[in-house]
C-alpha positions as MATLAB code, in Angstrom:
seq = 'MDTGINNTPAPCPGGRKIIHVDMDAFFAQIEQRDHPEYKNRPLIVGGPLNRGVISTASYEARKYGLHSGMPLARARRLCPEGIYVPVDMEKYLSESAKIREIFFKYTPLVEVIGCDEGFLDVSGCQRLFGSALEIAKKIKGEIYEKTNLTSSAGIGPNKFLAKLASGLGKPNGLTVLENTPEMISKIRKLPVSFIWGVGRVTDKSLDMMGIKTIGDLSKIPPEALRKKFGESMGSFMHEMSCGIDNRSVIPFHDAKSIGREITFSRDIDDINAIKSILLFLSQKISVNLYSKGYKGKTVTIKIRFSDFKTITRRSSISQHTSAIFDIYKSSLKLFKNVDLLRKKIRLIGVYVSGLEKSCILDNVLIKEERKDEKLTAALKKIAEKFGNNKMFVAGIKEISG';
ca = [
     -15.244   -3.599   12.794;
     -18.915   -3.059   12.216;
     -20.302    0.293   13.132;
     -23.210    2.472   12.210;
     -26.925    3.113   12.409;
     -27.906   -0.404   11.471;
     -26.304   -2.928   13.938;
     -28.082   -5.907   12.303;
     -25.488   -7.876   10.175;
     -27.633   -8.346    7.148;
     -27.447   -6.899    3.529;
     -29.922   -4.539    2.227;
     -33.126   -6.407    1.109;
     -33.945   -6.537   -2.585;
     -33.098   -4.233   -5.337;
     -29.508   -2.881   -6.008;
     -26.730   -3.525   -3.613;
     -24.086   -0.740   -3.664;
     -20.865   -0.691   -1.631;
     -18.833    2.557   -1.211;
     -15.341    2.112   -0.021;
     -13.268    5.073    1.136;
      -9.768    5.021    2.392;
      -9.183    6.634    5.780;
      -7.184    9.885    5.458;
      -5.485    8.124    2.606;
      -2.329   10.292    2.032;
      -1.768   10.859    5.740;
      -2.309    7.214    6.603;
       0.284    6.128    4.010;
       2.790    8.563    5.560;
       1.971    7.269    9.094;
       2.476    3.788    7.827;
       5.869    4.454    6.311;
       7.051    6.659    9.180;
       6.126    5.147   12.552;
       7.253    8.314   14.371;
       4.194   10.052   12.685;
       1.681    7.606   14.272;
      -0.901    9.149   16.566;
       0.408   12.598   15.889;
      -1.293   15.390   13.844;
       0.028   14.940   10.336;
      -0.671   17.277    7.516;
      -0.043   16.400    3.755;
       0.039   19.159    1.418;
       2.133   21.753   -0.442;
       4.055   23.704   -1.217;
       4.541   23.841    2.564;
       4.654   27.559    3.102;
       1.864   28.557    0.654;
      -0.099   25.662   -0.537;
      -3.250   23.936    0.800;
      -3.965   20.750    2.832;
      -4.408   17.650    0.649;
      -5.162   15.348    3.568;
      -5.005   15.766    7.350;
      -4.762   12.813    9.688;
      -7.628   12.260   12.131;
      -5.425   13.632   14.907;
      -4.955   16.903   12.930;
      -8.690   17.152   12.225;
      -9.340   17.665   15.935;
      -7.671   21.179   15.563;
     -10.227   22.025   12.868;
      -8.013   21.163    9.889;
      -9.524   19.963    6.653;
      -8.659   19.376    2.984;
      -8.349   22.598    1.018;
      -7.400   24.852    4.084;
      -4.425   27.113    3.367;
      -1.320   25.659    5.061;
      -0.556   29.110    6.561;
      -3.834   28.905    8.480;
      -3.238   25.283    9.434;
       0.053   26.148   11.041;
      -1.652   28.765   13.159;
      -4.348   26.371   14.321;
      -1.902   23.476   14.746;
       1.645   24.702   15.159;
       2.817   21.308   16.675;
       1.601   19.390   13.501;
       3.889   17.502   11.272;
       3.834   18.939    7.719;
       4.970   16.747    4.846;
       4.902   17.300    1.068;
       2.630   15.413   -1.301;
       4.223   12.230   -2.881;
       1.679   11.541   -5.526;
       3.574    8.704   -7.264;
       3.624    6.672   -3.988;
      -0.154    7.388   -3.314;
      -1.105    6.383   -6.855;
       0.848    3.131   -6.521;
      -1.191    2.227   -3.440;
      -4.427    3.332   -5.268;
      -3.625    0.947   -8.159;
      -3.410   -1.951   -5.650;
      -6.798   -1.102   -4.074;
      -8.432   -0.712   -7.587;
      -7.294   -4.214   -8.501;
      -9.068   -5.527   -5.327;
     -12.309   -3.759   -6.329;
     -12.276   -5.373   -9.742;
     -11.924   -8.946   -8.285;
     -15.544   -8.788   -7.048;
     -17.347   -6.874   -9.817;
     -16.752   -5.166  -13.165;
     -19.169   -2.403  -12.149;
     -16.702   -0.170  -10.375;
     -16.833    3.588  -10.367;
     -13.552    5.021   -9.156;
     -13.675    8.393   -7.483;
     -10.286   10.061   -7.244;
      -7.524    7.777   -5.996;
      -8.953    6.929   -2.668;
     -12.614    5.874   -2.971;
     -15.057    3.957   -5.281;
     -18.534    2.586   -5.771;
     -19.136   -1.047   -6.401;
     -22.372   -2.490   -7.706;
     -22.366   -6.016   -6.463;
     -26.117   -6.702   -7.155;
     -25.357   -9.791   -9.191;
     -22.341  -11.068   -7.311;
     -23.872  -12.909   -4.213;
     -23.617  -16.405   -5.633;
     -19.903  -15.949   -6.287;
     -18.772  -14.061   -3.295;
     -21.738  -14.026   -0.716;
     -23.881  -11.090    0.519;
     -22.947   -7.468    0.068;
     -21.883   -7.314    3.650;
     -19.610  -10.357    3.242;
     -18.104   -8.790    0.121;
     -17.467   -5.523    1.892;
     -15.684   -7.413    4.753;
     -13.524   -9.242    2.200;
     -12.584   -6.144    0.375;
     -11.613   -4.316    3.661;
      -9.558   -7.271    4.680;
      -7.721   -7.667    1.439;
      -6.950   -3.884    1.346;
      -5.394   -4.104    4.850;
      -3.496   -7.349    3.947;
      -2.037   -5.841    0.782;
      -1.429   -2.224    1.887;
      -1.488   -2.150    5.718;
      -4.087    0.639    5.412;
      -7.572    0.807    6.848;
     -10.674    1.704    4.874;
     -14.349    2.527    5.572;
     -17.138    0.770    3.752;
     -20.866    1.617    3.437;
     -23.549   -0.593    1.957;
     -26.921    0.711    0.697;
     -29.567    0.300   -2.063;
     -28.257    3.379   -3.873;
     -24.959    5.438   -4.075;
     -26.205    8.148   -1.765;
     -26.962    5.861    1.073;
     -23.803    3.805    0.443;
     -21.660    6.879    0.573;
     -23.459    8.250    3.678;
     -22.981    4.832    5.358;
     -19.157    4.820    4.808;
     -18.901    8.312    6.293;
     -20.899    7.382    9.355;
     -18.432    4.636   10.268;
     -15.072    6.379    9.868;
     -12.474    5.375   10.538;
     -12.181    1.705    9.729;
     -15.931    1.276    9.790;
     -18.462   -0.904    8.078;
     -22.048    0.353    8.011;
     -25.324   -0.727    6.391;
     -28.124    1.725    5.573;
     -31.458    0.402    4.358;
     -34.110    2.586    2.504;
     -36.862    1.877    5.013;
     -39.142    4.406    6.638;
     -37.410    3.844   10.095;
     -33.899    4.311    8.636;
     -34.974    7.416    6.561;
     -36.338    8.863    9.792;
     -33.058    8.430   11.510;
     -31.168    9.825    8.490;
     -33.142   12.977    8.453;
     -31.861   13.945   11.830;
     -28.275   14.134   10.364;
     -26.771   17.621    9.461;
     -27.509   18.604    5.873;
     -23.711   18.703    5.183;
     -23.890   14.823    5.110;
     -25.511   15.079    1.731;
     -23.094   14.345   -1.069;
     -22.284   17.594   -2.942;
     -23.291   20.000   -0.168;
     -20.066   21.798    0.552;
     -19.246   24.648    2.926;
     -20.852   27.408    0.730;
     -23.992   25.481    0.057;
     -24.228   24.514    3.745;
     -23.894   28.052    4.788;
     -26.563   29.197    2.323;
     -28.946   26.438    3.613;
     -28.286   27.451    7.134;
     -29.247   31.058    6.320;
     -32.485   29.592    5.114;
     -33.038   27.809    8.565;
     -32.201   24.435    7.015;
     -29.897   22.574    9.361;
     -30.822   18.866    8.985;
     -31.565   16.497    6.115;
     -35.128   16.502    7.487;
     -35.388   20.242    7.228;
     -34.266   20.062    3.565;
     -36.797   17.403    2.661;
     -39.559   19.700    3.766;
     -38.560   22.539    1.313;
     -40.473   22.362   -1.975;
     -38.122   21.305   -4.786;
     -39.217   24.469   -6.788;
     -37.852   26.707   -4.087;
     -34.469   24.773   -4.032;
     -34.190   24.894   -7.866;
     -34.893   28.586   -7.848;
     -32.177   29.093   -5.195;
     -29.541   26.624   -6.349;
     -30.270   25.986   -9.936;
     -32.278   23.339  -11.726;
     -29.757   20.470  -11.353;
     -28.461   21.091   -7.882;
     -31.910   21.917   -6.401;
     -33.517   18.681   -7.738;
     -30.454   16.748   -6.641;
     -30.603   17.966   -3.083;
     -34.340   17.350   -2.840;
     -33.981   13.787   -4.084;
     -31.084   13.121   -1.715;
     -32.954   14.421    1.278;
     -35.736   11.889    0.524;
     -33.359    9.078    0.087;
     -33.876    8.855   -3.759;
     -30.972    8.172   -5.876;
     -31.370    6.369   -9.122;
     -27.814    6.947  -10.548;
     -25.966    4.032  -11.852;
     -22.465    3.009  -10.992;
     -20.443    4.048  -13.954;
     -17.628    1.697  -14.644;
     -14.068    2.887  -14.741;
     -12.926    4.304  -18.035;
      -9.456    4.782  -19.496;
      -7.719    8.095  -18.555;
      -8.205   10.983  -20.879;
      -4.964   12.696  -19.844;
      -2.079   12.306  -17.461;
      -0.302   15.298  -15.969;
       1.626   16.910  -13.110;
       1.818   20.423  -11.878;
       3.869   22.367   -9.273;
       3.083   25.377   -7.232;
       6.279   27.093   -6.313;
       7.227   28.098   -2.771;
       7.912   31.534   -4.178;
       7.138   33.031   -7.558;
      10.007   32.513  -10.037;
      11.206   33.892  -13.400;
      14.551   31.971  -13.648;
      14.540   30.402  -17.055;
      17.004   27.625  -16.052;
      14.903   26.751  -12.912;
      11.737   26.555  -15.205;
      13.580   24.251  -17.693;
      14.502   21.988  -14.833;
      10.897   21.940  -13.550;
       9.564   21.009  -17.052;
      12.094   18.128  -17.234;
      11.093   16.936  -13.739;
       7.405   16.979  -14.597;
       8.165   15.234  -17.938;
       9.897   12.436  -16.227;
       7.018   11.992  -13.805;
       4.503   11.908  -16.537;
       6.655    9.582  -18.729;
       7.026    7.016  -15.962;
       3.285    7.194  -15.125;
       2.337    6.740  -18.810;
       4.655    3.801  -19.073;
       3.354    2.270  -15.850;
      -0.287    2.501  -17.047;
       0.487    1.243  -20.481;
      -0.368    4.537  -22.369;
       1.240    6.712  -25.074;
       0.007   10.198  -25.778;
       0.088   12.606  -28.732;
      -0.851   16.047  -27.413;
       1.182   17.983  -24.831;
      -0.296   20.891  -22.866;
       1.345   23.268  -20.538;
      -0.390   25.338  -17.861;
       1.152   28.483  -16.398;
      -0.220   30.541  -13.515;
       1.330   33.867  -13.018;
       1.984   35.760   -9.776;
      -1.351   37.714  -10.425;
      -3.202   34.390  -10.655;
      -3.913   34.726  -14.401;
      -3.764   31.292  -15.845;
      -2.994   30.394  -19.512;
      -2.655   26.956  -21.432;
      -0.895   26.163  -24.571;
      -0.887   22.875  -26.392;
       0.616   21.124  -29.360;
       0.674   17.696  -30.985;
       3.538   15.340  -31.393;
       4.266   13.510  -34.720;
       3.574   10.101  -33.148;
       2.172    8.610  -29.848;
       4.960    8.558  -27.193;
       5.636    8.004  -23.450;
       9.280    9.189  -23.795;
      10.614   11.670  -21.330;
      12.429   13.815  -23.919;
       9.543   13.949  -26.366;
       7.388   15.345  -23.629;
      10.042   17.700  -22.435;
      10.942   19.109  -25.878;
       7.255   19.773  -26.701;
       6.644   21.400  -23.410;
       9.764   23.561  -23.604;
       8.867   24.806  -27.146;
       5.403   25.783  -25.834;
       6.874   27.527  -22.986;
       9.331   29.580  -25.224;
       6.316   30.748  -27.264;
       4.668   32.312  -24.186;
       4.952   36.099  -23.699;
       5.877   36.352  -20.037;
       5.532   40.142  -19.967;
       7.980   40.373  -17.203;
       5.689   38.384  -14.892;
       6.726   35.858  -12.418;
       5.282   32.423  -12.371;
       3.409   30.758   -9.472;
       2.548   27.388  -11.033;
       3.560   25.382  -13.960;
       1.820   22.144  -15.120;
       2.461   19.671  -17.972;
      -0.246   17.261  -19.326;
      -0.278   14.571  -22.056;
      -3.633   13.743  -23.679;
      -4.775   11.943  -26.863;
      -3.919    8.717  -25.095;
      -3.891    5.213  -26.676;
      -2.961    1.911  -25.142;
       0.601    1.013  -25.864;
      -0.329   -2.537  -26.886;
      -2.776   -1.232  -29.458;
      -0.235    0.916  -30.973;
       2.450   -1.737  -31.042;
      -0.010   -4.087  -32.916;
      -0.800   -1.597  -35.666;
       2.577    0.096  -36.026;
       6.195   -1.152  -36.488;
       7.528   -1.078  -32.950;
      10.778    0.891  -32.788;
      13.030    0.472  -29.668;
      13.940    3.943  -28.521;
      16.642    4.858  -25.935;
      14.467    7.389  -24.165;
      11.613    4.875  -23.760;
      14.158    2.397  -22.394;
      15.244    5.129  -19.864;
      11.576    5.390  -18.744;
      11.516    1.592  -18.137;
      14.702    1.822  -16.183;
      13.433    4.650  -14.030;
      10.290    2.710  -13.319;
      12.366   -0.283  -12.181;
      14.410    1.891   -9.906;
      11.267    3.388   -8.287;
       9.876   -0.140   -7.763;
      13.007   -1.321   -6.037;
      14.164    1.763   -4.081;
      11.068    4.022   -3.956;
      10.034    7.152   -5.806;
      12.066   10.304   -6.125;
      15.379    8.370   -6.041;
      16.710    9.343   -9.499;
      16.055   12.145  -11.888;
      17.293   13.131  -15.409;
      19.684   15.943  -14.878;
      19.514   17.760  -18.183;
      19.153   17.639  -22.044;
      21.025   19.515  -24.877;
      19.398   22.799  -25.783;
      16.659   22.749  -28.367;
      17.170   24.836  -31.442;
      14.386   26.508  -33.354;
];
């Protein structure tokens, strides 16, 4: 479906050709796909369900004013008849990997943003795959064919216009924006919140200055914006309001760390429960590391107390690993060295960094088959066959020392 300001099916003339692809209400759409009974109903994904925040709201739920980051307690007041489901990040990341593979079929210049969107510079790809418009159509078609999920795509001569275009066509849209005087004139009539990076707080500040549209913003001297919002943000907003964006598409880089965290439905101080959570998080991280072909050397734990004070502790392992019990033992030792001061805990996170590709390590080191790494491989196969969250490690012998 082609939608948007420019109804002429032609690619942007000359210069760079950037495509921005954004999945439509990604988490919620996956849940609606997997649970037909959720279709066409207000669905809210987030957690923990009685005190967390919204991760994604379906388009049906957004009609009630719900949005990402809103506390779930408020969401329930605004939309009591909504369906509320917890986040299943492993499932979403699995779908994200399929989408990323499609991106890289068309260009190596892919900048991944989170797990549900990305920029593609297809400036030199026309001879292989056709125009930018044809490439965007192919990408949207392949995503739907492989995942049964819809996406919105925008095409422009720069990242700002490409992202603006994808947002204008949602859901399941395909929009082309050209950096011409006529197009910029139309863009300047849009609300200032359409500018990438202008969130609710900045939007409110601009509104207090009498700035409501992109056109209003373009008339403000850049010096005034820099004084109000800082050198970087002020200059950025001024350039965006004029359709100027010289940023390059930054290709995808290897992950720096892999981690998981849990916010509890109620603050806890039960040591046995905390040990179980650390083991649960270690298993999730281990399978993720194995799936992506990484091993790590540094383990970090994050603890947020009931008073919202947050601390982190980290230590290094003797060798790179993706094994469940290596991660668990290290995280548990870190936790035992934390002075809890009789405080209850609101959130616990575990992260593994210092990552290296497993294939590189196996080439330079003597590969040693380890039972716990075989366990990770087995858990991954079970997840692939039967779905995530079907089997968990129940326990481990107490660590001395």
